[in-house]
Every structure is written in structure tokens, then in C-alpha cells.
PDB file of N, CA, C and O in Angstrom:
ATOM      1  N   MET A   1       0.679  -1.088  -0.023  1.00  0.00           N
ATOM      2  CA  MET A   1       0.073   0.006   0.095  1.00  0.00           C
ATOM      3  C   MET A   1       0.992   1.237   0.038  1.00  0.00           C
ATOM      4  O   MET A   1       1.895   1.447   0.848  1.00  0.00           O
ATOM      5  N   PRO A   2       0.603   2.208  -1.233  1.00  0.00           N
ATOM      6  CA  PRO A   2       1.730   3.201  -1.204  1.00  0.00           C
ATOM      7  C   PRO A   2       0.966   4.129   0.036  1.00  0.00           C
ATOM      8  O   PRO A   2      -0.240   4.278   0.232  1.00  0.00           O
ATOM      9  N   TYR A   3       2.272   4.754   0.880  1.00  0.00           N
ATOM     10  CA  TYR A   3       1.941   5.719   1.743  1.00  0.00           C
ATOM     11  C   TYR A   3       3.157   6.747   2.032  1.00  0.00           C
ATOM     12  O   TYR A   3       4.351   6.505   1.857  1.00  0.00           O
ATOM     13  N   VAL A   4       2.557   8.012   2.540  1.00  0.00           N
ATOM     14  CA  VAL A   4       3.726   8.882   3.024  1.00  0.00           C
ATOM     15  C   VAL A   4       3.724   9.229   4.133  1.00  0.00           C
ATOM     16  O   VAL A   4       2.646   9.200   4.726  1.00  0.00           O
ATOM     17  N   LEU A   5       4.891   9.676   4.816  1.00  0.00           N
ATOM     18  CA  LEU A   5       4.993  10.094   6.132  1.00  0.00           C
ATOM     19  C   LEU A   5       5.034  11.487   6.331  1.00  0.00           C
ATOM     20  O   LEU A   5       5.833  12.107   5.629  1.00  0.00           O
ATOM     21  N   THR A   6       4.219  12.229   7.284  1.00  0.00           N
ATOM     22  CA  THR A   6       4.222  13.325   7.427  1.00  0.00           C
ATOM     23  C   THR A   6       5.790  13.762   8.273  1.00  0.00           C
ATOM     24  O   THR A   6       6.236  12.937   9.071  1.00  0.00           O
ATOM     25  N   ALA A   7       6.330  14.691   8.107  1.00  0.00           N
ATOM     26  CA  ALA A   7       7.702  15.183   9.230  1.00  0.00           C
ATOM     27  C   ALA A   7       7.372  14.660  10.649  1.00  0.00           C
ATOM     28  O   ALA A   7       8.181  13.942  11.236  1.00  0.00           O
ATOM     29  N   HIS A   8       6.267  14.990  11.168  1.00  0.00           N
ATOM     30  CA  HIS A   8       5.828  14.712  12.504  1.00  0.00           C
ATOM     31  C   HIS A   8       5.773  13.066  12.696  1.00  0.00           C
ATOM     32  O   HIS A   8       6.146  12.592  13.770  1.00  0.00           O
ATOM     33  N   ALA A   9       5.321  12.245  11.677  1.00  0.00           N
ATOM     34  CA  ALA A   9       5.319  10.980  11.846  1.00  0.00           C
ATOM     35  C   ALA A   9       6.485  10.245  11.831  1.00  0.00           C
ATOM     36  O   ALA A   9       6.738   9.317  12.600  1.00  0.00           O
ATOM     37  N   ALA A  10       7.334  10.750  10.775  1.00  0.00           N
ATOM     38  CA  ALA A  10       8.795  10.421  10.645  1.00  0.00           C
ATOM     39  C   ALA A  10       9.662  10.639  12.105  1.00  0.00           C
ATOM     40  O   ALA A  10      10.557   9.907  12.529  1.00  0.00           O
ATOM     41  N   ASP A  11       9.189  11.706  12.649  1.00  0.00           N
ATOM     42  CA  ASP A  11       9.971  12.140  13.979  1.00  0.00           C
ATOM     43  C   ASP A  11       9.546  11.046  14.789  1.00  0.00           C
ATOM     44  O   ASP A  11      10.359  10.314  15.353  1.00  0.00           O
ATOM     45  N   ALA A  12       8.059  10.869  14.891  1.00  0.00           N
ATOM     46  CA  ALA A  12       7.801   9.574  16.163  1.00  0.00           C
ATOM     47  C   ALA A  12       8.128   8.741  16.126  1.00  0.00           C
ATOM     48  O   ALA A  12       8.537   8.169  17.136  1.00  0.00           O
ATOM     49  N   MET A  13       8.133   8.020  14.540  1.00  0.00           N
ATOM     50  CA  MET A  13       9.122   6.737  14.492  1.00  0.00           C
ATOM     51  C   MET A  13      10.276   6.711  15.306  1.00  0.00           C
ATOM     52  O   MET A  13      10.366   5.890  16.218  1.00  0.00           O
ATOM     53  N   GLU A  14      11.081   7.453  15.088  1.00  0.00           N
ATOM     54  CA  GLU A  14      12.690   7.428  15.595  1.00  0.00           C
ATOM     55  C   GLU A  14      12.573   7.792  16.743  1.00  0.00           C
ATOM     56  O   GLU A  14      13.323   7.178  17.501  1.00  0.00           O
ATOM     57  N   LYS A  15      11.716   8.813  17.389  1.00  0.00           N
ATOM     58  CA  LYS A  15      11.822   8.936  18.974  1.00  0.00           C
ATOM     59  C   LYS A  15      11.163   7.707  19.661  1.00  0.00           C
ATOM     60  O   LYS A  15      11.572   7.283  20.742  1.00  0.00           O
ATOM     61  N   ARG A  16      10.352   7.277  19.132  1.00  0.00           N
ATOM     62  CA  ARG A  16       9.559   6.033  19.701  1.00  0.00           C
ATOM     63  C   ARG A  16      10.155   4.692  19.460  1.00  0.00           C
ATOM     64  O   ARG A  16       9.846   3.753  20.194  1.00  0.00           O
ATOM     65  N   ASN A  17      11.024   4.539  18.437  1.00  0.00           N
ATOM     66  CA  ASN A  17      11.948   3.366  18.335  1.00  0.00           C
ATOM     67  C   ASN A  17      10.422   2.421  17.608  1.00  0.00           C
ATOM     68  O   ASN A  17      10.072   1.402  18.202  1.00  0.00           O
ATOM     69  N   ILE A  18       9.673   2.851  16.407  1.00  0.00           N
ATOM     70  CA  ILE A  18       8.736   2.214  16.016  1.00  0.00           C
ATOM     71  C   ILE A  18       9.188   1.706  14.626  1.00  0.00           C
ATOM     72  O   ILE A  18       9.493   2.461  13.703  1.00  0.00           O
ATOM     73  N   ARG A  19       9.201   0.547  14.572  1.00  0.00           N
ATOM     74  CA  ARG A  19       9.816  -0.135  13.198  1.00  0.00           C
ATOM     75  C   ARG A  19       8.980   0.121  11.842  1.00  0.00           C
ATOM     76  O   ARG A  19       7.755   0.015  11.896  1.00  0.00           O
ATOM     77  N   ARG A  20       9.520   0.408  10.806  1.00  0.00           N
ATOM     78  CA  ARG A  20       8.571   0.580   9.698  1.00  0.00           C
ATOM     79  C   ARG A  20       7.698  -0.539   9.442  1.00  0.00           C
ATOM     80  O   ARG A  20       6.518  -0.397   9.119  1.00  0.00           O
ATOM     81  N   GLU A  21       8.430  -1.951   9.623  1.00  0.00           N
ATOM     82  CA  GLU A  21       7.602  -3.008   9.250  1.00  0.00           C
ATOM     83  C   GLU A  21       6.248  -3.342  10.210  1.00  0.00           C
ATOM     84  O   GLU A  21       5.289  -4.037   9.875  1.00  0.00           O
ATOM     85  N   TRP A  22       6.436  -2.682  11.433  1.00  0.00           N
ATOM     86  CA  TRP A  22       5.120  -2.214  12.309  1.00  0.00           C
ATOM     87  C   TRP A  22       4.228  -1.442  11.945  1.00  0.00           C
ATOM     88  O   TRP A  22       3.049  -1.762  12.099  1.00  0.00           O
ATOM     89  N   LEU A  23       4.550  -0.366  11.436  1.00  0.00           N
ATOM     90  CA  LEU A  23       3.633   0.511  10.921  1.00  0.00           C
ATOM     91  C   LEU A  23       3.092  -0.254   9.530  1.00  0.00           C
ATOM     92  O   LEU A  23       1.888  -0.169   9.288  1.00  0.00           O
ATOM     93  N   GLU A  24       3.796  -0.861   8.784  1.00  0.00           N
ATOM     94  CA  GLU A  24       3.294  -1.445   7.423  1.00  0.00           C
ATOM     95  C   GLU A  24       2.288  -2.760   7.995  1.00  0.00           C
ATOM     96  O   GLU A  24       1.529  -3.263   7.167  1.00  0.00           O
ATOM     97  N   SER A  25       2.293  -3.092   8.861  1.00  0.00           N
ATOM     98  CA  SER A  25       1.669  -4.381   9.260  1.00  0.00           C
ATOM     99  C   SER A  25       0.209  -3.585   9.532  1.00  0.00           C
ATOM    100  O   SER A  25      -0.834  -4.105   9.139  1.00  0.00           O
ATOM    101  N   VAL A  26       0.204  -2.513  10.110  1.00  0.00           N
ATOM    102  CA  VAL A  26      -1.049  -1.767  10.654  1.00  0.00           C
ATOM    103  C   VAL A  26      -1.746  -1.341   9.389  1.00  0.00           C
ATOM    104  O   VAL A  26      -2.881  -1.789   9.225  1.00  0.00           O
ATOM    105  N   LEU A  27      -1.197  -0.473   8.387  1.00  0.00           N
ATOM    106  CA  LEU A  27      -1.413  -0.177   7.064  1.00  0.00           C
ATOM    107  C   LEU A  27      -2.205  -1.192   6.213  1.00  0.00           C
ATOM    108  O   LEU A  27      -3.246  -0.929   5.609  1.00  0.00           O
ATOM    109  N   VAL A  28      -1.562  -2.416   6.243  1.00  0.00           N
ATOM    110  CA  VAL A  28      -2.122  -3.577   5.270  1.00  0.00           C
ATOM    111  C   VAL A  28      -3.170  -4.187   5.856  1.00  0.00           C
ATOM    112  O   VAL A  28      -4.099  -4.567   5.144  1.00  0.00           O
ATOM    113  N   ALA A  29      -3.201  -4.394   7.314  1.00  0.00           N
ATOM    114  CA  ALA A  29      -4.165  -5.019   8.117  1.00  0.00           C
ATOM    115  C   ALA A  29      -4.298  -4.664   9.393  1.00  0.00           C
ATOM    116  O   ALA A  29      -3.790  -5.309  10.309  1.00  0.00           O
ATOM    117  N   PRO A  30      -5.141  -3.384   9.589  1.00  0.00           N
ATOM    118  CA  PRO A  30      -5.379  -3.134  10.608  1.00  0.00           C
ATOM    119  C   PRO A  30      -6.600  -3.993  11.535  1.00  0.00           C
ATOM    120  O   PRO A  30      -7.604  -4.543  11.082  1.00  0.00           O
ATOM    121  N   GLY A  31      -6.154  -3.908  12.976  1.00  0.00           N
ATOM    122  CA  GLY A  31      -7.148  -4.822  13.619  1.00  0.00           C
ATOM    123  C   GLY A  31      -8.482  -4.024  14.099  1.00  0.00           C
ATOM    124  O   GLY A  31      -9.439  -4.520  14.693  1.00  0.00           O
ATOM    125  N   ARG A  32      -8.320  -2.696  13.709  1.00  0.00           N
ATOM    126  CA  ARG A  32      -9.670  -1.943  14.151  1.00  0.00           C
ATOM    127  C   ARG A  32      -9.467  -0.582  13.504  1.00  0.00           C
ATOM    128  O   ARG A  32      -8.342  -0.081  13.520  1.00  0.00           O
ATOM    129  N   LYS A  33     -10.371  -0.031  13.005  1.00  0.00           N
ATOM    130  CA  LYS A  33     -10.297   1.577  12.138  1.00  0.00           C
ATOM    131  C   LYS A  33     -11.504   2.067  12.937  1.00  0.00           C
ATOM    132  O   LYS A  33     -12.549   1.434  13.084  1.00  0.00           O
ATOM    133  N   SER A  34     -11.201   3.393  13.482  1.00  0.00           N
ATOM    134  CA  SER A  34     -12.312   4.332  13.649  1.00  0.00           C
ATOM    135  C   SER A  34     -11.933   5.661  13.470  1.00  0.00           C
ATOM    136  O   SER A  34     -10.797   6.113  13.614  1.00  0.00           O
ATOM    137  N   PRO A  35     -13.168   6.397  13.078  1.00  0.00           N
ATOM    138  CA  PRO A  35     -13.011   7.798  12.572  1.00  0.00           C
ATOM    139  C   PRO A  35     -12.604   8.823  13.667  1.00  0.00           C
ATOM    140  O   PRO A  35     -13.066   8.662  14.797  1.00  0.00           O
ATOM    141  N   ASP A  36     -11.722   9.929  13.395  1.00  0.00           N
ATOM    142  CA  ASP A  36     -11.488  10.835  13.987  1.00  0.00           C
ATOM    143  C   ASP A  36     -12.784  11.647  14.525  1.00  0.00           C
ATOM    144  O   ASP A  36     -13.842  11.857  13.932  1.00  0.00           O
ATOM    145  N   LEU A  37     -12.490  11.937  15.481  1.00  0.00           N
ATOM    146  CA  LEU A  37     -13.851  12.761  16.117  1.00  0.00           C
ATOM    147  C   LEU A  37     -13.710  14.146  15.927  1.00  0.00           C
ATOM    148  O   LEU A  37     -14.731  14.829  16.013  1.00  0.00           O
ATOM    149  N   VAL A  38     -12.781  14.614  15.717  1.00  0.00           N
ATOM    150  CA  VAL A  38     -12.632  16.275  15.131  1.00  0.00           C
ATOM    151  C   VAL A  38     -12.593  16.131  13.519  1.00  0.00           C
ATOM    152  O   VAL A  38     -13.461  16.809  12.969  1.00  0.00           O
ATOM    153  N   ASP A  39     -11.834  15.450  12.729  1.00  0.00           N
ATOM    154  CA  ASP A  39     -11.238  15.712  11.662  1.00  0.00           C
ATOM    155  C   ASP A  39     -11.990  14.653  10.683  1.00  0.00           C
ATOM    156  O   ASP A  39     -11.454  13.549  10.776  1.00  0.00           O
ATOM    157  N   SER A  40     -12.861  14.671   9.953  1.00  0.00           N
ATOM    158  CA  SER A  40     -13.278  13.524   9.230  1.00  0.00           C
ATOM    159  C   SER A  40     -12.304  12.988   8.093  1.00  0.00           C
ATOM    160  O   SER A  40     -12.601  11.973   7.463  1.00  0.00           O
ATOM    161  N   SER A  41     -11.454  13.502   7.915  1.00  0.00           N
ATOM    162  CA  SER A  41     -10.570  13.190   6.683  1.00  0.00           C
ATOM    163  C   SER A  41      -9.361  12.067   7.353  1.00  0.00           C
ATOM    164  O   SER A  41      -8.559  11.453   6.650  1.00  0.00           O
ATOM    165  N   LEU A  42      -9.454  11.960   9.003  1.00  0.00           N
ATOM    166  CA  LEU A  42      -8.653  11.470   9.588  1.00  0.00           C
ATOM    167  C   LEU A  42      -9.265  10.075  10.279  1.00  0.00           C
ATOM    168  O   LEU A  42     -10.232  10.034  11.039  1.00  0.00           O
ATOM    169  N   GLU A  43      -8.468   8.955   9.830  1.00  0.00           N
ATOM    170  CA  GLU A  43      -8.959   7.599  10.489  1.00  0.00           C
ATOM    171  C   GLU A  43      -7.827   7.386  11.324  1.00  0.00           C
ATOM    172  O   GLU A  43      -6.745   7.939  11.130  1.00  0.00           O
ATOM    173  N   HIS A  44      -8.128   6.374  12.505  1.00  0.00           N
ATOM    174  CA  HIS A  44      -7.038   5.970  13.723  1.00  0.00           C
ATOM    175  C   HIS A  44      -7.397   4.357  13.421  1.00  0.00           C
ATOM    176  O   HIS A  44      -8.463   3.760  13.569  1.00  0.00           O
ATOM    177  N   TRP A  45      -5.940   3.831  12.885  1.00  0.00           N
ATOM    178  CA  TRP A  45      -5.928   2.294  12.515  1.00  0.00           C
ATOM    179  C   TRP A  45      -5.118   1.728  13.694  1.00  0.00           C
ATOM    180  O   TRP A  45      -4.122   2.318  14.112  1.00  0.00           O
ATOM    181  N   LEU A  46      -5.498   0.739  14.149  1.00  0.00           N
ATOM    182  CA  LEU A  46      -4.844  -0.171  15.432  1.00  0.00           C
ATOM    183  C   LEU A  46      -4.784  -1.416  15.080  1.00  0.00           C
ATOM    184  O   LEU A  46      -5.669  -2.101  14.567  1.00  0.00           O
ATOM    185  N   ARG A  47      -3.555  -1.743  15.409  1.00  0.00           N
ATOM    186  CA  ARG A  47      -3.160  -3.525  15.636  1.00  0.00           C
ATOM    187  C   ARG A  47      -2.169  -3.639  16.527  1.00  0.00           C
ATOM    188  O   ARG A  47      -1.241  -2.843  16.664  1.00  0.00           O
ATOM    189  N   ILE A  48      -2.378  -4.734  17.206  1.00  0.00           N
ATOM    190  CA  ILE A  48      -1.303  -5.482  18.226  1.00  0.00           C
ATOM    191  C   ILE A  48      -0.209  -5.590  17.449  1.00  0.00           C
ATOM    192  O   ILE A  48      -0.254  -5.715  16.225  1.00  0.00           O
ATOM    193  N   ILE A  49       0.980  -5.539  18.237  1.00  0.00           N
ATOM    194  CA  ILE A  49       2.179  -5.611  17.691  1.00  0.00           C
ATOM    195  C   ILE A  49       2.789  -6.768  18.682  1.00  0.00           C
ATOM    196  O   ILE A  49       3.269  -6.449  19.770  1.00  0.00           O
ATOM    197  N   PRO A  50       2.738  -8.234  18.206  1.00  0.00           N
ATOM    198  CA  PRO A  50       3.143  -9.189  18.961  1.00  0.00           C
ATOM    199  C   PRO A  50       5.016  -8.936  19.246  1.00  0.00           C
ATOM    200  O   PRO A  50       5.420  -9.146  20.390  1.00  0.00           O
ATOM    201  N   GLU A  51       5.738  -8.625  18.481  1.00  0.00           N
ATOM    202  CA  GLU A  51       6.887  -8.589  18.669  1.00  0.00           C
ATOM    203  C   GLU A  51       7.210  -7.498  19.536  1.00  0.00           C
ATOM    204  O   GLU A  51       8.385  -7.539  19.900  1.00  0.00           O
ATOM    205  N   HIS A  52       6.453  -6.393  20.051  1.00  0.00           N
ATOM    206  CA  HIS A  52       6.509  -5.597  21.059  1.00  0.00           C
ATOM    207  C   HIS A  52       5.526  -5.743  22.177  1.00  0.00           C
ATOM    208  O   HIS A  52       4.616  -4.941  22.385  1.00  0.00           O
ATOM    209  N   ASP A  53       5.752  -6.757  22.846  1.00  0.00           N
ATOM    210  CA  ASP A  53       5.116  -7.188  23.958  1.00  0.00           C
ATOM    211  C   ASP A  53       3.399  -7.161  23.995  1.00  0.00           C
ATOM    212  O   ASP A  53       2.753  -6.990  25.029  1.00  0.00           O
ATOM    213  N   ASN A  54       2.921  -7.330  22.890  1.00  0.00           N
ATOM    214  CA  ASN A  54       1.559  -7.200  22.381  1.00  0.00           C
ATOM    215  C   ASN A  54       0.962  -5.934  22.686  1.00  0.00           C
ATOM    216  O   ASN A  54      -0.217  -5.990  23.035  1.00  0.00           O
ATOM    217  N   ARG A  55       1.663  -4.474  22.620  1.00  0.00           N
ATOM    218  CA  ARG A  55       1.314  -3.540  22.742  1.00  0.00           C
ATOM    219  C   ARG A  55       0.547  -3.279  21.410  1.00  0.00           C
ATOM    220  O   ARG A  55       0.585  -4.017  20.425  1.00  0.00           O
ATOM    221  N   VAL A  56      -0.356  -1.783  21.562  1.00  0.00           N
ATOM    222  CA  VAL A  56      -1.189  -1.835  20.356  1.00  0.00           C
ATOM    223  C   VAL A  56      -0.752  -0.298  19.749  1.00  0.00           C
ATOM    224  O   VAL A  56      -0.883   0.783  20.323  1.00  0.00           O
ATOM    225  N   LEU A  57      -0.234  -0.546  18.504  1.00  0.00           N
ATOM    226  CA  LEU A  57       0.085   0.434  17.849  1.00  0.00           C
ATOM    227  C   LEU A  57      -0.989   1.352  17.146  1.00  0.00           C
ATOM    228  O   LEU A  57      -1.602   0.890  16.183  1.00  0.00           O
ATOM    229  N   ARG A  58      -1.243   2.640  17.591  1.00  0.00           N
ATOM    230  CA  ARG A  58      -2.211   3.229  16.777  1.00  0.00           C
ATOM    231  C   ARG A  58      -1.623   4.353  15.724  1.00  0.00           C
ATOM    232  O   ARG A  58      -0.941   5.343  15.991  1.00  0.00           O
ATOM    233  N   VAL A  59      -2.058   3.931  14.551  1.00  0.00           N
ATOM    234  CA  VAL A  59      -1.652   4.835  13.603  1.00  0.00           C
ATOM    235  C   VAL A  59      -2.490   5.819  13.025  1.00  0.00           C
ATOM    236  O   VAL A  59      -3.399   5.212  12.459  1.00  0.00           O
ATOM    237  N   ILE A  60      -2.656   7.268  12.865  1.00  0.00           N
ATOM    238  CA  ILE A  60      -3.589   8.071  12.651  1.00  0.00           C
ATOM    239  C   ILE A  60      -3.265   8.555  11.018  1.00  0.00           C
ATOM    240  O   ILE A  60      -2.180   9.031  10.685  1.00  0.00           O
ATOM    241  N   VAL A  61      -4.273   8.364  10.192  1.00  0.00           N
ATOM    242  CA  VAL A  61      -4.011   8.389   8.487  1.00  0.00           C
ATOM    243  C   VAL A  61      -4.934   9.378   8.200  1.00  0.00           C
ATOM    244  O   VAL A  61      -6.050   9.362   8.719  1.00  0.00           O
ATOM    245  N   ASN A  62      -4.518  10.399   7.281  1.00  0.00           N
ATOM    246  CA  ASN A  62      -5.345  11.086   6.641  1.00  0.00           C
ATOM    247  C   ASN A  62      -5.814  10.199   5.062  1.00  0.00           C
ATOM    248  O   ASN A  62      -5.165  10.227   4.017  1.00  0.00           O
ATOM    249  N   ILE A  63      -6.957   9.549   5.282  1.00  0.00           N
ATOM    250  CA  ILE A  63      -7.552   8.760   4.137  1.00  0.00           C
ATOM    251  C   ILE A  63      -8.021   9.462   2.945  1.00  0.00           C
ATOM    252  O   ILE A  63      -8.174   8.766   1.941  1.00  0.00           O
ATOM    253  N   GLN A  64      -8.251  10.577   2.874  1.00  0.00           N
ATOM    254  CA  GLN A  64      -8.159  11.479   1.794  1.00  0.00           C
ATOM    255  C   GLN A  64      -7.301  11.685   0.800  1.00  0.00           C
ATOM    256  O   GLN A  64      -7.557  11.928  -0.380  1.00  0.00           O
ATOM    257  N   ALA A  65      -6.144  11.566   1.392  1.00  0.00           N
ATOM    258  CA  ALA A  65      -4.850  11.785   0.739  1.00  0.00           C
ATOM    259  C   ALA A  65      -4.694  10.957  -0.073  1.00  0.00           C
ATOM    260  O   ALA A  65      -5.323   9.933   0.191  1.00  0.00           O
ATOM    261  N   ASN A  66      -3.932  10.908  -1.283  1.00  0.00           N
ATOM    262  CA  ASN A  66      -3.456   9.974  -2.412  1.00  0.00           C
ATOM    263  C   ASN A  66      -1.743  10.389  -2.632  1.00  0.00           C
ATOM    264  O   ASN A  66      -1.373  11.377  -3.266  1.00  0.00           O
ATOM    265  N   PRO A  67      -1.015   9.606  -2.100  1.00  0.00           N
ATOM    266  CA  PRO A  67      -1.073   8.276  -1.453  1.00  0.00           C
ATOM    267  C   PRO A  67      -1.530   8.379  -0.183  1.00  0.00           C
ATOM    268  O   PRO A  67      -1.479   9.540   0.222  1.00  0.00           O
ATOM    269  N   LEU A  68      -1.975   7.566   0.625  1.00  0.00           N
ATOM    270  CA  LEU A  68      -2.564   7.314   1.960  1.00  0.00           C
ATOM    271  C   LEU A  68      -1.119   8.356   3.107  1.00  0.00           C
ATOM    272  O   LEU A  68       0.095   8.167   3.029  1.00  0.00           O
ATOM    273  N   ARG A  69      -1.802   9.330   3.998  1.00  0.00           N
ATOM    274  CA  ARG A  69      -0.507  10.099   4.463  1.00  0.00           C
ATOM    275  C   ARG A  69      -0.837   9.650   5.833  1.00  0.00           C
ATOM    276  O   ARG A  69      -1.986   9.468   6.238  1.00  0.00           O
ATOM    277  N   VAL A  70       0.453   9.453   6.650  1.00  0.00           N
ATOM    278  CA  VAL A  70       0.254   8.833   8.037  1.00  0.00           C
ATOM    279  C   VAL A  70       0.772  10.162   8.826  1.00  0.00           C
ATOM    280  O   VAL A  70       1.922  10.593   8.756  1.00  0.00           O
ATOM    281  N   VAL A  71      -0.147  10.656   9.490  1.00  0.00           N
ATOM    282  CA  VAL A  71      -0.157  11.768  10.274  1.00  0.00           C
ATOM    283  C   VAL A  71       0.806  11.693  11.558  1.00  0.00           C
ATOM    284  O   VAL A  71       1.517  12.652  11.859  1.00  0.00           O
ATOM    285  N   THR A  72       0.792  10.669  12.193  1.00  0.00           N
ATOM    286  CA  THR A  72       1.344  10.359  13.492  1.00  0.00           C
ATOM    287  C   THR A  72       0.986   8.882  13.833  1.00  0.00           C
ATOM    288  O   THR A  72      -0.030   8.345  13.392  1.00  0.00           O
ATOM    289  N   LEU A  73       2.014   8.167  14.765  1.00  0.00           N
ATOM    290  CA  LEU A  73       1.676   6.861  15.278  1.00  0.00           C
ATOM    291  C   LEU A  73       2.387   6.952  16.624  1.00  0.00           C
ATOM    292  O   LEU A  73       3.349   7.682  16.865  1.00  0.00           O
ATOM    293  N   TYR A  74       1.671   5.956  17.629  1.00  0.00           N
ATOM    294  CA  TYR A  74       2.273   5.700  18.826  1.00  0.00           C
ATOM    295  C   TYR A  74       1.568   4.315  19.287  1.00  0.00           C
ATOM    296  O   TYR A  74       0.607   3.754  18.761  1.00  0.00           O
ATOM    297  N   PHE A  75       2.277   3.949  20.351  1.00  0.00           N
ATOM    298  CA  PHE A  75       1.815   2.718  21.339  1.00  0.00           C
ATOM    299  C   PHE A  75       0.966   3.318  22.279  1.00  0.00           C
ATOM    300  O   PHE A  75       1.366   4.200  23.038  1.00  0.00           O
ATOM    301  N   ASP A  76      -0.481   2.782  22.272  1.00  0.00           N
ATOM    302  CA  ASP A  76      -1.707   3.493  22.719  1.00  0.00           C
ATOM    303  C   ASP A  76      -1.855   2.604  24.034  1.00  0.00           C
ATOM    304  O   ASP A  76      -2.222   1.474  23.713  1.00  0.00           O
ATOM    305  N   ARG A  77      -1.717   2.720  25.170  1.00  0.00           N
ATOM    306  CA  ARG A  77      -1.676   2.104  26.402  1.00  0.00           C
ATOM    307  C   ARG A  77      -3.367   2.068  26.883  1.00  0.00           C
ATOM    308  O   ARG A  77      -3.842   1.200  27.616  1.00  0.00           O
ATOM    309  N   THR A  78      -4.067   3.119  26.336  1.00  0.00           N
ATOM    310  CA  THR A  78      -5.389   2.895  26.531  1.00  0.00           C
ATOM    311  C   THR A  78      -6.379   2.223  26.013  1.00  0.00           C
ATOM    312  O   THR A  78      -7.566   2.420  26.274  1.00  0.00           O
ATOM    313  N   VAL A  79      -5.784   1.097  24.980  1.00  0.00           N
ATOM    314  CA  VAL A  79      -6.687   0.178  24.422  1.00  0.00           C
ATOM    315  C   VAL A  79      -6.127  -1.069  24.683  1.00  0.00           C
ATOM    316  O   VAL A  79      -6.721  -2.078  24.303  1.00  0.00           O
ATOM    317  N   ARG A  80      -4.794  -1.163  25.430  1.00  0.00           N
ATOM    318  CA  ARG A  80      -4.216  -2.417  25.405  1.00  0.00           C
ATOM    319  C   ARG A  80      -5.461  -3.565  26.374  1.00  0.00           C
ATOM    320  O   ARG A  80      -6.037  -3.267  27.421  1.00  0.00           O
ATOM    321  N   GLY A  81      -5.569  -4.815  25.630  1.00  0.00           N
ATOM    322  CA  GLY A  81      -6.326  -5.581  26.011  1.00  0.00           C
ATOM    323  C   GLY A  81      -7.638  -5.661  25.396  1.00  0.00           C
ATOM    324  O   GLY A  81      -8.291  -6.695  25.533  1.00  0.00           O
ATOM    325  N   GLN A  82      -8.211  -4.433  24.564  1.00  0.00           N
ATOM    326  CA  GLN A  82      -9.418  -4.347  23.894  1.00  0.00           C
ATOM    327  C   GLN A  82      -9.588  -4.991  22.336  1.00  0.00           C
ATOM    328  O   GLN A  82     -10.577  -5.215  21.638  1.00  0.00           O
ATOM    329  N   LEU A  83      -8.242  -5.163  22.155  1.00  0.00           N
ATOM    330  CA  LEU A  83      -8.579  -5.650  20.325  1.00  0.00           C
ATOM    331  C   LEU A  83      -8.444  -7.355  20.358  1.00  0.00           C
ATOM    332  O   LEU A  83      -8.605  -8.007  19.327  1.00  0.00           O
TER     333      LEU A  83
END
């Protein structure tokens, strides 16, 4: 799936030690998608990352951009055990 990272997302990946293959696993097969409550062009895609202690990676994407634009990403403790 073609995608681009915003500067913020690229910086977040580096600072949070998020591997590109983890990001791409979310983009290819998210465990859950939900709309952003403020911006209708954004969706939150989540997936469990078994290689990272089964933590949930949240990727916020602009679904109206072509190619898909990754706005930010982080491990979300608030949804652990809910997927």
C-alpha cells in the first residue's frame, strides 16, 4: 500500500523506536479502524504488535490523501487488551 509520512510521523517513529514493518503491518491489516472525532479526513487504525509485548500501535492516517498520509503513530496504552 503506497503511503507517505508527515515530518511529524517520521520524527515520532524515530523517537518512539517504531519499526517501519510494524507501521506497514497496521496499514495492510488494521485490527480496528475508527473515525477521528474532530477531522473527518482522519482515521485511527490500530493493531496489536506481538513483537513489542503485544502493545497496540495506533496509526492516524489521512484517508483522503493519495497516497495515504500517515499523520502520527504511537503505542496506545489506553486500548491494551481491547483488540
